[in-house]
N, C-alpha and C positions, 0 to 999 in steps of 0.2 A: 661260256664255260667250255674248256677244252674236252675233246673226246678221248684224250690220252690220260690214263691214270698214272699217278706219280708214286713210285715205290717209296716207302718211308726212309730207306737208307740212301737215297740219291744225294741229298744235301751233304751227308757225312762223307761219302766217297769223293764228292767234288771238293770238299774242304781240304782233303789230303793230297789232291793232285797238284803237281808242279810242272809247268811247261819248261822243257829243257832249252838251252840256248840254241842248239842246232836241232831242227825238227825233221829235215829231209822231206821226202814226199811219201805219205802213206806208211810211215814207220812208227809214229807216235799215235797211240789210240787214246781218245777221251775215255774217262772211266765210267761212262754210262752208255746205254743202248736202248733202242726201242724194240719191242717184241710183240707179235700177235700170231695166233694160230688159226688155221682154217680146217674145219672138219664138219661132217654132216651137212655139207652144202652151204655153210655160212662162216663168216669171220667172227672170231671171239674178241674179247676186249684187247685194246692196245695199251701197253704199259711201258713207261720209262723206268728202267731199272739199272742197277749196277752192272757194268760190263763184266762178262765172265764166260767161261766155257759153256757150250750147249751139249746136250746129250742126244745122240742119234743111235737108233737101232742099226746093227750091221747090215740089215737088209733095206734100209731106207732107200727109196728109189733114186734119189739124187746121186747116191754113191755108185749106182750101177748104170743108170740110163740118162744121167746129166740133165734131168728136168729142172732147170734153174734159169733165172733171169736176174739182171741187176741194173742199177742206174748209177750215175755219178753227177753230183752237183756241188756247188760251193757257196759258202757264206763268207761275206767280206766285211771287214771292219778296219777302216783307215781314217787318219786325221780326226780321231775322236768321234767319228760317225759310224752308224750301223749298230748291230750287224744287219746286213741285207742278204736276201736270197735272190738269185737271178733266175727268173722264169721257171719256178718249180712246177707250175701247172703243165708246162711242156714236157718235163721229165715224167710227170704222172701219166700223161697221155701216151708217151712212148713206152712206159712200163707196161701199161695195159695192152698196147699193141703187141709187145713182145710176149705177154702172157697168153694172148689168143693164139699166136703162132706155136707156142710151146704147150698147148693144151692145159693151161693153168687158169685158175680163177682170176678174174679182174679184181683189183682193189679199188674201192671208191676213191675218186679224185681227192675228195676232202680228207680222207684218212691218210693218203700219201702225203699231201701237202702239210697237213697239221702235224704229222709225225716229224717231218723235216723242220718245221717251225719250232716245235717243242725242244728237240735235241739241240738246235741252234741256240735257242734262248738260254738253256741251262749251261751251254758251253761257251757263252759269249765272252767270258773273262779269259778264255784260253785260245782265242783267235789271234794268231800272230799279227802285229800291227803294221807291218811294212807292205808297200804296194806289191802285188803279185803273190803275197802270202795269204792263206785262207784257212777256213775250216772245210776240209773236203768231206763230203757226206756221201755215204754209200748205202742206199736202200737195196735190199735184195730179197728174193723169195726162192724157196726150193722145196722139192717134194720130200715128204717125211713118211709116207705110208710104208709099212713094214711088209714087203712082198718082193719076191723075185720075178713075179709075173710081168711080162712086157705089155703093160697097158698104163694109161695115164693114172697118176696118183690121185687119191681122193683126200689126201691130207697134205697141208703145206705149212711152212713157217715163213713169216715176214719179219725181217730184221732191218734196223737202221743203225749203223755205226758211224763214228765221226773221227776224223784225223786232222789235228792241226798240222798244216803242211806248207812247205816252201815251193819253189819252182820245180816243175817236172823235169826240165832239162837244165843241167848245170851250165852249159855253154849257151851263147846267144843264138847261134845258128847250128843246123845239123846237116850231116851228109846222109843221103837216103839211097839205099840199095834198091835196084830194080829187080823184082822177083819175076823171072821169066819161066820158071818151071812149076813150082808149087802153086796151089790156089787156096785162097782164104774162104771163099764162098762160091757156091754153084747155083745156076738157075734152078728154081724150084726148091732151094734149100732154105737155110736160116739166116742168110746174110743180112737181112733187114731187121732182125731181132737182136737185142742186146743180151746175148746168152753166152755163157762161158766157153762153149764148144768152139765158137768162132775165134776166140782169143787163143785157145789151146792149139788150134790149127796153125797159128802164126808163130808158135814158139820155136820150132826147129829152124825156120827161116830166120828168126830173130837171132838165134845163136850164130848162125852162119854169117849174118850181117855184122854182128859185133866183132867177129873174127876178122872181118874186112874193114874194121874201123868205121862202120856205118852205125848211126844211132837209130835209124828207122828203116822201114821197108815200104816201097810203093807197090801195091798189088795191082795186077792186071786181070782181065776177065779169064775165067777158067776154061773157056772153049778154045780161043785162038791166041790168048796171051798178047793181045794187041790193044785192047781198050783199057784206059786207066780207070781204076775204081776208087780206092782209098788207101790210106795207110793203116797200120795196126793200131786201131783205136782213135784215129784222127781222119778228118777229111782233107782234101787236097785242093789248093787254089794256085793259079798261075796268072801273072800279068803279061798279056800278049798284045803287042801294039797298043799299049795303054788301056786295054780292056781287062777287067777282072773275069777270069774264066774258071769254071769248076765243072767236074763231071755231073751230068744230069743224074738224078736219083733213079735207081733201078732196084729190083728185088735183091740184089747182091751188095747194096751199099746201105750202111746205116745212116738214117736221116739225122745228122748232127744238129743239136740245138745251137751250138756255137756257129756252125755253118749257116744255119737259117738266119741267125742274128747278124752275121757279117754281110750277108746278101742284102738284108734290109737296111743296115747302116750305110753300106756302100751306095745303094740306090738313093738314100736320103741325102747323101753328100755329093750327089751328081756324078758318081762314077758309073760308067756303063758296065753292066754285069751280064754274063751269058752262061747259062747252064746248057751244056751240050755234050755229045759224045766226044771224048778226047782220046786220040790215038797216041801211043807212046812214040811211034816213029815220027809223027808230026811234031810232038813236043821237043824231041831231041833236035830236030832240024831248026825249030824256032829258037832253041837255046844257042845252038851253034851260030846262027845268023844274027843273034842279038834281038830278034823280035820278042822273045820271052826274056824280060829283064829281071823278073822276080818270081819266086814260087814260095809257098809257105804251107805249113800244116796248121790245122786248127782243131780244137777240141776243148772240153771242159778242163782237162788236166794241162794241156799244152798252151791253152789260150790261143795265141798266134805266134808260131815259131818259124822264123825264116829258114829256108833251105839254101845252103851254099853250093851244093852240087848233087847231081844224080850220079850213081855209080853202077857199072855192070859187074858181073861176077868175076870178070877177068881184070878188074881194077880200072878199066877205062872210065874216066870221069867226064861229065858234061857240066862245067862250072857256070853258074849264073853270073851275069855281068854285074848285078847289083843285089847281092844276097841280103844286105841290110837295107833294102830299098824303102823309098818313101811311102809307097802304098801300104805295105804291111805295117810299117811303123805308125802311120796315121790311123789305120783301122784298129790296131792294137791299143793305141792311146784312147781313142774314142770308146772302144768296148770297155776298157778298164775304168775309164771315167764314169761310165754309166753303172757298171757293176759295183764300183766302190763309192757311189753316191756323190761324186763331184759334178756330174752332169745328168740332167733329167732325160731319161729315155722315153720311149713310147709307153703309153699307159699299160700297167700290168707287168712290165718287164722286171721291175725291182720291187721286192716285198720287204718292208721294214719289219724287223722282228722286235717285239716288246720284251722287257725283262720278265723273268718268271714271277708269277703271282705268289 
């Protein structure tokens, strides 16, 4: 028996929902959501209920001190198979790691995973059927205590919403701006937590990058602006001398679940993988010389997205010799085959979701 209670109006709102022909990414919301509250040192009941506005006191701490965390994962349904969730336990662990950093209560792993399973089960008819299309699931938690005092909240709300979605990027490959001035995360800060403030810190640079016809930003370390860290919401990989290279994790880089999966897939397929300190100057020289043949972004939303060029603020570009290269293409295919149920992955990676009872 599920630990999630089902609101009596859920089936009615689902029966009235129609999936539009064009879904975009994160624009169409499923008509149901998961909700639970934390107070007096414990979590209350978890309920699946109709999607709708939530009420917050004007002094809710999240509105003033940004005590908030979130996750992102996908449910897949293609070729008449599924739906499947991809490694939800990893999202649950990272959610709790973020909670610890943000002085928030941990959520039991079972509660997180079961919430994602239940909302996926009830939304299974509304998952777009084409490869690369998914039900994007957004679990999040925020502080609700009514107080302007600067101290950790003692009340929180946990929600899970879902969005039938298409591809994150409309084009096959992206141009990435090198951010040499601003910083996304600093040593001792919140860079390894999935919290909204890290993303807010990237928005001004994102606007500047868009004005330069770049679709993403490559962030460097906050101290010397030399060491490659990650992109805005995605991890970074390059193929250098035939080897797959990615920045080693630090306290300023989010430990991506797609990143982790790619490393494991690549190793299983016999590709040499190296996690190391990557300097932007070295990478540029490797691109110019042709030693770096491919580079790509990866993440839950982006999956694996090839990079066609890195670009400076003065519009100087360093173009990859093989932007739609074989390594990224092969890894993307293998990853999607596992996620969408066409290929068996390691035990526990893919969770089959049963229809609602």
